[in-house]
C-alpha positions in Angstrom: -16.5 -8.3 -11.0 -16.7 -4.2 -12.7 -13.3 -4.4 -13.9 -10.0 -6.7 -13.6 -7.4 -6.0 -15.6 -4.1 -6.0 -16.5 -2.5 -2.4 -17.3 0.5 -0.3 -17.8 1.0 2.8 -15.7 3.0 5.2 -17.2 5.7 7.3 -14.9 8.0 9.0 -16.3 9.9 7.4 -19.0 8.6 4.2 -18.1 5.5 1.7 -18.1 4.5 -0.1 -14.8 2.5 -3.4 -15.2 -0.6 -3.7 -13.0 -4.0 -5.5 -12.0 -6.7 -3.4 -11.3 -10.1 -4.9 -9.8 -12.8 -2.9 -9.2 -16.1 -4.6 -7.6 -18.2 -1.6 -8.0 -17.6 1.9 -10.4 -17.8 3.9 -7.4 -16.1 1.8 -4.8 -12.9 2.8 -2.9 -9.7 1.9 -4.1 -6.4 1.0 -2.5 -3.3 0.4 -4.1 -0.6 -1.8 -3.0 3.4 -0.5 -2.7 5.9 -4.2 -2.3 8.2 -4.0 -0.2 12.0 -4.7 -1.1 12.6 -7.8 -3.3 8.6 -8.3 -4.2 6.0 -7.0 -7.2 3.1 -7.0 -7.9 2.4 -11.3 -7.9 3.3 -10.7 -3.9 1.2 -13.8 -2.1 1.0 -12.0 1.1 -0.2 -9.0 -0.6 -2.3 -11.1 -2.7 -3.9 -12.1 0.3 -4.6 -8.8 1.6 -6.4 -7.7 -1.5 -8.3 -10.6 -1.6 -10.1 -9.7 1.2 -10.7 -5.9 0.7 -12.1 -7.2 -2.7 -14.6 -9.4 -0.7 -14.8 -6.3 1.6 -16.0 -4.4 -2.1 -13.1 -1.8 -2.1 -11.0 -2.0 -5.7 -6.9 -3.2 -5.8 -4.3 -2.1 -8.0 -1.3 -4.3 -7.7 1.6 -2.9 -9.4 5.7 -3.5 -10.1 7.6 -0.2 -8.5 10.0 -1.8 -11.0 10.3 -2.7 -14.7 11.5 -5.9 -15.1 15.4 -5.1 -16.0 15.2 -3.0 -13.3 14.4 -5.7 -11.0 16.8 -8.4 -12.2 19.2 -5.2 -11.8 18.3 -5.3 -8.3 18.6 -8.6 -6.8 22.3 -7.8 -7.8 22.8 -5.0 -6.3 19.9 -4.3 -4.4 20.6 -0.7 -5.3 16.6 0.5 -6.3 14.8 -1.6 -3.5 15.7 1.2 -0.7 15.8 4.3 -3.1 12.5 5.5 -1.7 12.5 9.0 -3.6 12.3 6.4 -6.5 9.5 4.2 -5.8 7.7 7.0 -4.5 7.3 9.2 -7.5 6.3 5.9 -9.1 3.9 5.3 -6.3 2.3 8.7 -6.6 2.5 8.4 -10.2 0.3 5.8 -9.8 -2.3 8.0 -7.8 -2.3 10.8 -10.5 -3.2 8.3 -12.9 -6.1 7.3 -11.5 -6.8 10.8 -10.2 -6.5 11.3 -14.1 -8.9 9.0 -15.6 -12.6 9.1 -16.0 -13.9 5.5 -14.4 -11.7 6.5 -11.2 -11.8 10.0 -11.0 -14.1 10.1 -8.2 -13.2 6.6 -6.1 -11.7 7.3 -3.0 -7.8 6.3 -3.1 -5.9 4.6 0.0 -2.4 2.7 -0.2 -1.4 -0.4 1.7 2.6 -0.5 2.2 5.0 -3.1 3.2 8.1 -3.4 4.4 10.2 -0.8 2.3 6.9 0.1 0.1 5.1 1.6 3.4 8.3 5.0 3.2 7.0 4.7 -0.5 3.2 5.1 0.5 3.7 7.8 3.1 5.7 9.9 0.8 3.3 9.6 -1.2 0.6 10.2 0.8 2.5 13.2 1.9 2.8 14.2 -1.4 -0.9 13.9 -2.7 -2.8 14.6 0.7 -6.0 15.7 -1.0 -5.6 12.3 -3.1 -4.9 9.7 -0.3 -7.1 9.6 2.2 -5.8 6.4 3.8 -2.7 4.7 4.3 -1.7 1.2 6.1 1.5 -0.2 6.6 2.1 -3.8 7.5 5.8 -4.6 8.9 6.7 -1.2 7.4 9.7 0.9 7.6 8.6 4.3 7.9 11.6 5.5 9.1 12.6 6.0 5.5 10.1 7.8 4.6 12.6 10.8 6.6 11.8 14.4 6.4 8.2 13.4 4.6 6.9 11.5 7.6 5.8 15.3 9.7 4.0 16.2 6.1 1.7 13.1 6.6 -1.6 14.4 7.6 -3.3 11.0 6.3 -5.0 8.7 8.9 -2.1 6.4 9.2 -2.7 2.3 10.7 0.8 1.0 11.1 0.5 -3.0 11.6 3.3 -4.5 12.8 4.5 -8.4 14.5 4.8 -8.6 18.2 8.3 -10.7 17.1 9.4 -8.6 14.4 11.7 -6.5 18.0 13.5 -4.3 15.4 10.7 -3.4 13.0 8.6 -2.6 15.9 10.9 0.0 17.9 11.4 1.9 14.0 7.5 1.9 14.0 7.4 3.6 17.7 9.8 5.8 17.2 8.0 6.8 13.5 5.0 7.7 15.8 6.8 10.7 17.7 8.0 12.0 13.8 4.2 12.5 12.8 2.0 15.5 13.0 -0.6 13.4 13.2 -0.5 10.5 15.2 -1.0 7.1 13.5 -2.8 4.3 15.2 -0.1 1.3 16.0 -1.5 -2.2 15.9 0.4 -5.1 17.4 0.3 -8.5 15.8 1.0 -11.1 18.8 4.1 -13.5 18.0 4.2 -12.3 14.4 7.3 -11.9 13.0 8.1 -9.9 9.7 6.6 -11.9 6.7 3.6 -12.5 8.9 4.0 -16.1 8.3 3.0 -17.8 11.6 -1.1 -19.1 11.0 -3.9 -16.4 11.7 -1.4 -13.6 11.9 -1.9 -12.6 8.0 -5.3 -12.8 8.0 -5.5 -10.5 11.1 -3.8 -8.0 8.7 -6.4 -8.4 6.5 -9.1 -7.8 8.7 -6.8 -4.5 10.2 -6.6 -3.5 6.6 -10.1 -3.8 5.4 -11.8 -2.0 8.8 -9.2 0.5 7.9 -10.3 1.3 4.5 -13.8 0.9 4.9 -13.7 3.3 7.7 -11.9 6.1 5.5 -12.5 5.1 2.0 -16.6 3.6 2.6 -17.2 1.0 -0.1 -19.9 1.0 -2.4 -23.7 0.0 -1.7 -23.5 -1.9 -5.0 -20.9 -3.8 -4.3 -20.8 -7.7 -4.4 -18.1 -10.1 -3.2 -15.4 -11.0 -5.3 -15.0 -14.0 -7.5 
């Protein structure tokens, strides 16, 4: 592993806790935007991140809320749906990667889960030259609002076949996007992809998508 460290990423007047893992110096990097009430320790995102690392891609798992904000949000639930706030912090992370000598040349992708998918799409719309691919897992692209029509980044929407409401929202979002995203339905999966094998399917789909659009370093070795 070339880089494996805990970092703090500046975003306005706060810092975001994150873990960055890079298998090789010039690998593509996928930044994870967690969903409602989650964070960088999300077992589902960590599962997908491990698969990406085995394929030679770098990952950044981060908390979009501070510890104090997370505690407040447990009571008010006001921040988890504040997509402008979350996307602004995700965009700050993309900018940070672009501004660091060690990662300035690495192509970046975004993986968003649930409400984090809306943040990822808004960030892609704001940074079209910096974000090369987006994957949404059980996402709420509808919450990205009018930013949907400005997304030019290749986008993959992954939805569980049994997650009927979210599936309808994703199909509707497709119609509002100028560059039509690809929709992959995982049969029998519910919103959290807890059914046997369904999260592995998400990991495979995401890995293939990011490898196609970010590439990977020829010298990359499997993550330890």
